[in-house]
Short mmCIF file of the C-alpha atoms (twelve columns), coordinates in Angstrom:
data_MODEL
# 
_entry.id   MODEL 
# 
loop_
_atom_site.group_PDB 
_atom_site.id 
_atom_site.type_symbol 
_atom_site.label_atom_id 
_atom_site.label_alt_id 
_atom_site.label_comp_id 
_atom_site.label_asym_id 
_atom_site.label_seq_id 
_atom_site.Cartn_x 
_atom_site.Cartn_y 
_atom_site.Cartn_z 
_atom_site.pdbx_PDB_model_num 
ATOM 1   C CA . MET A 1   99.156  101.076 114.831 1 
ATOM 2   C CA . ASN A 2   101.312 104.193 114.946 1 
ATOM 3   C CA . ASP A 3   100.389 106.342 111.951 1 
ATOM 4   C CA . THR A 4   102.421 109.401 112.916 1 
ATOM 5   C CA . LEU A 5   105.395 110.435 110.797 1 
ATOM 6   C CA . PRO A 6   108.840 109.812 112.274 1 
ATOM 7   C CA . ALA A 7   110.372 112.777 114.030 1 
ATOM 8   C CA . PRO A 8   113.417 114.314 112.311 1 
ATOM 9   C CA . GLY A 9   116.446 112.121 112.879 1 
ATOM 10  C CA . GLN A 10  114.407 109.121 114.000 1 
ATOM 11  C CA . ARG A 11  115.379 107.003 111.019 1 
ATOM 12  C CA . ARG A 12  118.892 105.607 110.941 1 
ATOM 13  C CA . ARG A 13  121.101 105.212 107.865 1 
ATOM 14  C CA . ILE A 14  122.434 101.962 106.416 1 
ATOM 15  C CA . TYR A 15  125.065 102.206 103.706 1 
ATOM 16  C CA . LEU A 16  125.006 98.842  101.965 1 
ATOM 17  C CA . MET A 17  127.917 98.010  99.679  1 
ATOM 18  C CA . ARG A 18  128.798 95.077  97.499  1 
ATOM 19  C CA . HIS A 19  132.448 94.075  97.749  1 
ATOM 20  C CA . GLY A 20  134.819 95.179  95.008  1 
ATOM 21  C CA . SER A 21  135.538 93.148  91.914  1 
ATOM 22  C CA . VAL A 22  137.266 89.769  92.199  1 
ATOM 23  C CA . SER A 23  138.349 87.139  89.688  1 
ATOM 24  C CA . TYR A 24  136.270 83.982  90.173  1 
ATOM 25  C CA . PHE A 25  137.727 82.170  87.126  1 
ATOM 26  C CA . ASP A 26  141.127 82.048  85.476  1 
ATOM 27  C CA . GLU A 27  141.613 82.828  81.783  1 
ATOM 28  C CA . GLY A 28  140.649 79.277  80.869  1 
ATOM 29  C CA . GLY A 29  137.379 79.463  82.800  1 
ATOM 30  C CA . ASN A 30  138.555 77.286  85.683  1 
ATOM 31  C CA . PRO A 31  137.099 78.416  89.034  1 
ATOM 32  C CA . TYR A 32  139.069 79.705  91.977  1 
ATOM 33  C CA . LEU A 33  137.877 78.846  95.487  1 
ATOM 34  C CA . PRO A 34  135.185 81.530  96.029  1 
ATOM 35  C CA . GLU A 35  135.706 81.583  99.803  1 
ATOM 36  C CA . SER A 36  139.275 82.849  99.447  1 
ATOM 37  C CA . VAL A 37  139.454 85.114  96.373  1 
ATOM 38  C CA . PRO A 38  140.887 88.592  97.064  1 
ATOM 39  C CA . LEU A 39  140.028 91.811  95.281  1 
ATOM 40  C CA . ASN A 40  141.606 92.278  91.869  1 
ATOM 41  C CA . ALA A 41  143.024 95.596  90.645  1 
ATOM 42  C CA . ASP A 42  139.588 96.862  89.602  1 
ATOM 43  C CA . GLY A 43  138.140 95.879  92.970  1 
ATOM 44  C CA . ARG A 44  140.826 97.719  94.894  1 
ATOM 45  C CA . GLY A 45  140.148 100.834 92.834  1 
ATOM 46  C CA . GLN A 46  136.391 100.535 93.413  1 
ATOM 47  C CA . ALA A 47  136.828 100.221 97.176  1 
ATOM 48  C CA . ASP A 48  139.188 103.204 97.290  1 
ATOM 49  C CA . ALA A 49  136.757 105.291 95.210  1 
ATOM 50  C CA . ALA A 50  133.890 104.419 97.556  1 
ATOM 51  C CA . GLY A 51  135.953 105.459 100.559 1 
ATOM 52  C CA . GLN A 52  136.829 108.740 98.874  1 
ATOM 53  C CA . ALA A 53  133.136 109.351 98.136  1 
ATOM 54  C CA . PHE A 54  132.222 108.801 101.789 1 
ATOM 55  C CA . ARG A 55  135.027 111.113 102.875 1 
ATOM 56  C CA . ALA A 56  133.974 113.859 100.452 1 
ATOM 57  C CA . ALA A 57  130.388 113.640 101.762 1 
ATOM 58  C CA . GLY A 58  131.509 113.752 105.397 1 
ATOM 59  C CA . VAL A 59  129.958 110.361 106.184 1 
ATOM 60  C CA . ARG A 60  131.119 108.791 109.439 1 
ATOM 61  C CA . PHE A 61  130.253 105.246 110.495 1 
ATOM 62  C CA . ASP A 62  129.398 103.998 113.965 1 
ATOM 63  C CA . ARG A 63  129.835 100.347 113.003 1 
ATOM 64  C CA . VAL A 64  131.129 98.437  109.994 1 
ATOM 65  C CA . ILE A 65  129.858 94.918  109.320 1 
ATOM 66  C CA . VAL A 66  131.182 92.394  106.794 1 
ATOM 67  C CA . SER A 67  130.345 88.784  106.011 1 
ATOM 68  C CA . GLY A 68  133.824 87.615  106.963 1 
ATOM 69  C CA . LEU A 69  134.789 86.464  103.471 1 
ATOM 70  C CA . PRO A 70  138.122 88.018  102.440 1 
ATOM 71  C CA . ARG A 71  136.631 90.093  99.621  1 
ATOM 72  C CA . THR A 72  134.277 91.881  102.013 1 
ATOM 73  C CA . VAL A 73  136.964 92.385  104.657 1 
ATOM 74  C CA . GLU A 74  139.443 93.816  102.158 1 
ATOM 75  C CA . THR A 75  136.819 96.116  100.650 1 
ATOM 76  C CA . ALA A 76  135.809 97.436  104.067 1 
ATOM 77  C CA . GLN A 77  139.417 98.002  105.090 1 
ATOM 78  C CA . ARG A 78  140.145 99.985  101.941 1 
ATOM 79  C CA . VAL A 79  136.931 102.009 102.286 1 
ATOM 80  C CA . LEU A 80  137.832 102.886 105.865 1 
ATOM 81  C CA . ALA A 81  141.409 103.798 104.969 1 
ATOM 82  C CA . ALA A 82  140.309 106.039 102.099 1 
ATOM 83  C CA . SER A 83  137.619 107.696 104.221 1 
ATOM 84  C CA . GLY A 84  139.989 108.258 107.145 1 
ATOM 85  C CA . GLN A 85  138.187 106.152 109.734 1 
ATOM 86  C CA . ALA A 86  139.748 103.759 112.230 1 
ATOM 87  C CA . ILE A 87  137.058 101.134 112.813 1 
ATOM 88  C CA . THR A 88  137.491 97.377  113.103 1 
ATOM 89  C CA . PRO A 89  134.954 95.583  110.855 1 
ATOM 90  C CA . GLU A 90  132.723 93.008  112.548 1 
ATOM 91  C CA . ALA A 91  132.199 89.660  110.792 1 
ATOM 92  C CA . TRP A 92  128.618 88.369  110.686 1 
ATOM 93  C CA . PRO A 93  128.742 84.916  109.003 1 
ATOM 94  C CA . ALA A 94  124.949 84.879  108.544 1 
ATOM 95  C CA . LEU A 95  125.513 87.503  105.830 1 
ATOM 96  C CA . HIS A 96  127.721 85.188  103.767 1 
ATOM 97  C CA . GLU A 97  126.871 85.143  100.055 1 
ATOM 98  C CA . ILE A 98  124.328 82.614  98.773  1 
ATOM 99  C CA . ARG A 99  126.241 79.349  98.577  1 
ATOM 100 C CA . GLY A 100 126.661 77.487  95.315  1 
ATOM 101 C CA . GLY A 101 127.095 73.759  94.764  1 
ATOM 102 C CA . ARG A 102 129.597 71.887  92.618  1 
ATOM 103 C CA . LEU A 103 129.638 73.302  89.109  1 
ATOM 104 C CA . SER A 104 130.855 70.021  87.641  1 
ATOM 105 C CA . GLN A 105 127.659 68.288  88.799  1 
ATOM 106 C CA . ILE A 106 125.290 70.655  86.973  1 
ATOM 107 C CA . PRO A 107 124.081 69.167  83.647  1 
ATOM 108 C CA . ASP A 108 124.853 71.217  80.535  1 
ATOM 109 C CA . GLY A 109 121.177 71.814  79.846  1 
ATOM 110 C CA . GLU A 110 120.651 73.327  83.304  1 
ATOM 111 C CA . LEU A 111 123.853 75.336  83.518  1 
ATOM 112 C CA . ARG A 112 122.645 78.740  82.379  1 
ATOM 113 C CA . ARG A 113 119.591 78.574  84.633  1 
ATOM 114 C CA . ALA A 114 121.812 77.550  87.544  1 
ATOM 115 C CA . PHE A 115 123.889 80.708  87.054  1 
ATOM 116 C CA . THR A 116 121.161 83.236  86.298  1 
ATOM 117 C CA . GLY A 117 117.897 81.851  87.721  1 
ATOM 118 C CA . ALA A 118 118.309 83.389  91.160  1 
ATOM 119 C CA . PHE A 119 118.644 86.853  89.654  1 
ATOM 120 C CA . GLU A 120 115.694 87.110  87.290  1 
ATOM 121 C CA . GLY A 121 112.393 88.762  88.240  1 
ATOM 122 C CA . VAL A 122 110.564 87.781  91.422  1 
ATOM 123 C CA . VAL A 123 112.446 84.618  92.303  1 
ATOM 124 C CA . ASP A 124 110.770 81.494  93.666  1 
ATOM 125 C CA . GLU A 125 112.110 80.583  97.107  1 
ATOM 126 C CA . GLY A 126 112.980 77.110  95.882  1 
ATOM 127 C CA . GLN A 127 115.315 78.385  93.161  1 
ATOM 128 C CA . ARG A 128 118.803 77.149  93.891  1 
ATOM 129 C CA . PHE A 129 121.999 79.040  93.138  1 
ATOM 130 C CA . LEU A 130 124.502 76.976  91.153  1 
ATOM 131 C CA . GLY A 131 122.870 73.831  92.470  1 
ATOM 132 C CA . GLY A 132 123.519 74.845  96.089  1 
ATOM 133 C CA . GLU A 133 121.618 77.005  98.556  1 
ATOM 134 C CA . SER A 134 118.098 78.132  97.685  1 
ATOM 135 C CA . VAL A 135 116.860 81.712  97.718  1 
ATOM 136 C CA . GLY A 136 114.543 80.786  100.604 1 
ATOM 137 C CA . GLU A 137 117.461 79.411  102.620 1 
ATOM 138 C CA . LEU A 138 119.375 82.627  101.982 1 
ATOM 139 C CA . MET A 139 116.476 84.724  103.312 1 
ATOM 140 C CA . ASP A 140 116.161 82.400  106.327 1 
ATOM 141 C CA . ARG A 141 119.534 83.648  107.587 1 
ATOM 142 C CA . VAL A 142 119.674 87.192  106.165 1 
ATOM 143 C CA . HIS A 143 116.321 88.405  107.541 1 
ATOM 144 C CA . PRO A 144 117.117 87.497  111.194 1 
ATOM 145 C CA . ALA A 145 120.542 89.138  110.862 1 
ATOM 146 C CA . LEU A 146 118.842 92.287  109.589 1 
ATOM 147 C CA . ALA A 147 116.449 92.211  112.551 1 
ATOM 148 C CA . ARG A 148 119.417 91.777  114.885 1 
ATOM 149 C CA . LEU A 149 121.070 94.859  113.401 1 
ATOM 150 C CA . ARG A 150 117.906 96.918  113.790 1 
ATOM 151 C CA . ALA A 151 117.595 95.861  117.431 1 
ATOM 152 C CA . LEU A 152 121.017 97.291  118.277 1 
ATOM 153 C CA . GLU A 153 120.746 100.790 119.674 1 
ATOM 154 C CA . ASP A 154 124.398 101.840 119.525 1 
ATOM 155 C CA . TRP A 155 124.504 103.109 115.967 1 
ATOM 156 C CA . ASP A 156 123.048 105.843 113.809 1 
ATOM 157 C CA . THR A 157 125.046 105.188 110.628 1 
ATOM 158 C CA . VAL A 158 126.331 101.746 109.718 1 
ATOM 159 C CA . LEU A 159 128.287 100.397 106.753 1 
ATOM 160 C CA . LEU A 160 127.537 96.879  105.557 1 
ATOM 161 C CA . VAL A 161 129.981 95.422  103.020 1 
ATOM 162 C CA . LEU A 162 128.341 92.290  101.688 1 
ATOM 163 C CA . HIS A 163 127.478 90.428  98.481  1 
ATOM 164 C CA . GLY A 164 125.197 90.708  95.456  1 
ATOM 165 C CA . GLY A 165 122.709 88.048  96.549  1 
ATOM 166 C CA . VAL A 166 122.629 89.173  100.180 1 
ATOM 167 C CA . ASN A 167 122.147 92.789  99.110  1 
ATOM 168 C CA . CYS A 168 119.224 91.768  96.881  1 
ATOM 169 C CA . ALA A 169 117.598 90.041  99.868  1 
ATOM 170 C CA . ILE A 170 117.983 93.169  102.013 1 
ATOM 171 C CA . LEU A 171 116.871 95.601  99.305  1 
ATOM 172 C CA . SER A 172 113.916 93.392  98.361  1 
ATOM 173 C CA . PHE A 173 112.634 93.399  101.935 1 
ATOM 174 C CA . ALA A 174 113.188 97.141  102.300 1 
ATOM 175 C CA . LEU A 175 111.334 97.879  99.058  1 
ATOM 176 C CA . THR A 176 108.366 95.559  99.567  1 
ATOM 177 C CA . GLY A 177 108.110 94.963  103.314 1 
ATOM 178 C CA . GLN A 178 107.579 91.310  102.429 1 
ATOM 179 C CA . ARG A 179 109.504 88.066  102.168 1 
ATOM 180 C CA . LEU A 180 110.261 88.494  98.472  1 
ATOM 181 C CA . PHE A 181 113.445 88.254  96.445  1 
ATOM 182 C CA . LEU A 182 113.722 90.675  93.529  1 
ATOM 183 C CA . GLY A 183 116.453 89.187  91.400  1 
ATOM 184 C CA . GLY A 184 116.685 92.042  88.919  1 
ATOM 185 C CA . LEU A 185 118.233 94.494  91.383  1 
ATOM 186 C CA . ALA A 186 121.672 95.062  89.879  1 
ATOM 187 C CA . GLN A 187 124.542 95.152  92.345  1 
ATOM 188 C CA . SER A 188 127.727 96.129  90.567  1 
ATOM 189 C CA . ALA A 189 131.038 95.336  92.216  1 
ATOM 190 C CA . GLY A 190 131.915 98.127  94.636  1 
ATOM 191 C CA . CYS A 191 128.460 99.735  94.504  1 
ATOM 192 C CA . ILE A 192 126.816 101.717 97.304  1 
ATOM 193 C CA . ASN A 193 123.153 101.605 98.364  1 
ATOM 194 C CA . ALA A 194 121.643 103.896 100.991 1 
ATOM 195 C CA . LEU A 195 118.655 102.879 103.111 1 
ATOM 196 C CA . ASP A 196 116.966 104.671 105.994 1 
ATOM 197 C CA . VAL A 197 115.210 102.563 108.603 1 
ATOM 198 C CA . GLY A 198 112.833 103.564 111.396 1 
ATOM 199 C CA . THR A 199 111.477 101.767 114.422 1 
ATOM 200 C CA . GLU A 200 108.426 100.195 112.762 1 
ATOM 201 C CA . GLU A 201 108.953 96.901  110.924 1 
ATOM 202 C CA . ARG A 202 108.086 98.293  107.503 1 
ATOM 203 C CA . ASP A 203 109.534 101.747 108.005 1 
ATOM 204 C CA . TRP A 204 112.141 101.687 105.261 1 
ATOM 205 C CA . VAL A 205 113.139 104.379 102.779 1 
ATOM 206 C CA . VAL A 206 115.445 103.340 99.942  1 
ATOM 207 C CA . ARG A 207 117.470 106.430 99.040  1 
ATOM 208 C CA . LEU A 208 120.079 105.149 96.602  1 
ATOM 209 C CA . VAL A 209 120.637 101.912 94.698  1 
ATOM 210 C CA . ASN A 210 123.704 100.590 92.861  1 
ATOM 211 C CA . TYR A 211 125.692 103.839 92.932  1 
ATOM 212 C CA . LEU A 212 129.182 103.181 91.576  1 
ATOM 213 C CA . PRO A 213 131.594 106.043 92.349  1 
ATOM 214 C CA . PRO A 214 134.130 105.270 89.556  1 
ATOM 215 C CA . ALA A 215 131.361 105.306 86.891  1 
ATOM 216 C CA . PRO A 216 128.041 106.614 88.284  1 
ATOM 217 C CA . LEU A 217 126.141 106.341 84.975  1 
ATOM 218 C CA . GLN A 218 127.594 102.883 84.166  1 
ATOM 219 C CA . PRO A 219 127.400 103.514 80.404  1 
ATOM 220 C CA . ASP A 220 129.029 100.209 79.436  1 
ATOM 221 C CA . ALA A 221 127.016 97.940  81.752  1 
ATOM 222 C CA . ARG A 222 124.521 95.727  79.913  1 
ATOM 223 C CA . ALA A 223 125.061 92.152  81.116  1 
ATOM 224 C CA . THR A 224 124.472 91.040  84.711  1 
ATOM 225 C CA . THR A 225 127.239 89.751  86.947  1 
ATOM 226 C CA . MET A 226 125.989 86.175  86.678  1 
ATOM 227 C CA . GLU A 227 125.690 86.355  82.885  1 
ATOM 228 C CA . LEU A 228 129.325 87.419  82.714  1 
ATOM 229 C CA . LEU A 229 130.411 84.651  85.082  1 
ATOM 230 C CA . TYR A 230 128.436 82.086  83.077  1 
ATOM 231 C CA . ARG A 231 130.310 83.110  79.932  1 
ATOM 232 C CA . GLN A 232 133.645 82.858  81.726  1 
ATOM 233 C CA . TYR A 233 132.896 79.405  83.086  1 
ATOM 234 C CA . ARG A 234 131.726 78.079  79.727  1 
ATOM 235 C CA . ARG A 235 135.320 78.352  78.476  1 
ATOM 236 C CA . SER A 236 136.326 75.433  80.691  1 
ATOM 237 C CA . ARG A 237 133.181 73.354  80.248  1 
ATOM 238 C CA . ARG A 238 133.569 70.522  77.775  1 
ATOM 239 C CA . PRO A 239 130.370 69.491  75.976  1 
ATOM 240 C CA . ALA A 240 128.797 66.299  77.284  1 
ATOM 241 C CA . PRO A 241 129.686 63.295  75.075  1 
ATOM 242 C CA . ALA A 242 127.002 62.274  72.622  1 
ATOM 243 C CA . GLU A 243 125.103 59.102  73.513  1 
ATOM 244 C CA . LYS A 244 125.913 56.059  71.388  1 
# 
């Protein structure tokens, strides 16, 4: 076991962003196809603000990695444009957001848990997101992708533009060094996290979490993303008919 401290500069920097804000439901609560939604006006502003923050700090990226979903690609492109960097983002499908099931098939009595259960406390690996993929299945693909990134030697500073659930999986591992999922790690749309990683498996330093350049103190944030989405979806959900 190597118990010596890392030499200066040995750790590398990961800037981990969540994509900017999108509209998952229309005004009536009807869902859009989550695989294709673009950034909304707020999301475009968040991405631009993040890029301006990177530019002001003099941060330069060696690589930029996205999940491939349009909202991550668009966010990355706007961040790069605002920060004055000409880099082509790489799509890593293994970093796709945790996949939900069919909302219409979730019973009324299980609906709230289906929305929020994967983002409360230390989450059981069997907890499914919206009746679809489980937290354990999410970690099964995110952890190897993270190991793949660490094995690459051609970067010192990398930008990952991903998703709330994927970011929680990465931050949870960095914070604990274990296969755990901490659901209470808020990831606001357009936020920035900063993590330093060394050569040893558990050599992680979490520098910054959920920094939101347009509103760093987030004075109006009280509800979680999934609580807000649950409320939006409920507008379209008709109560189950009473049994005769």
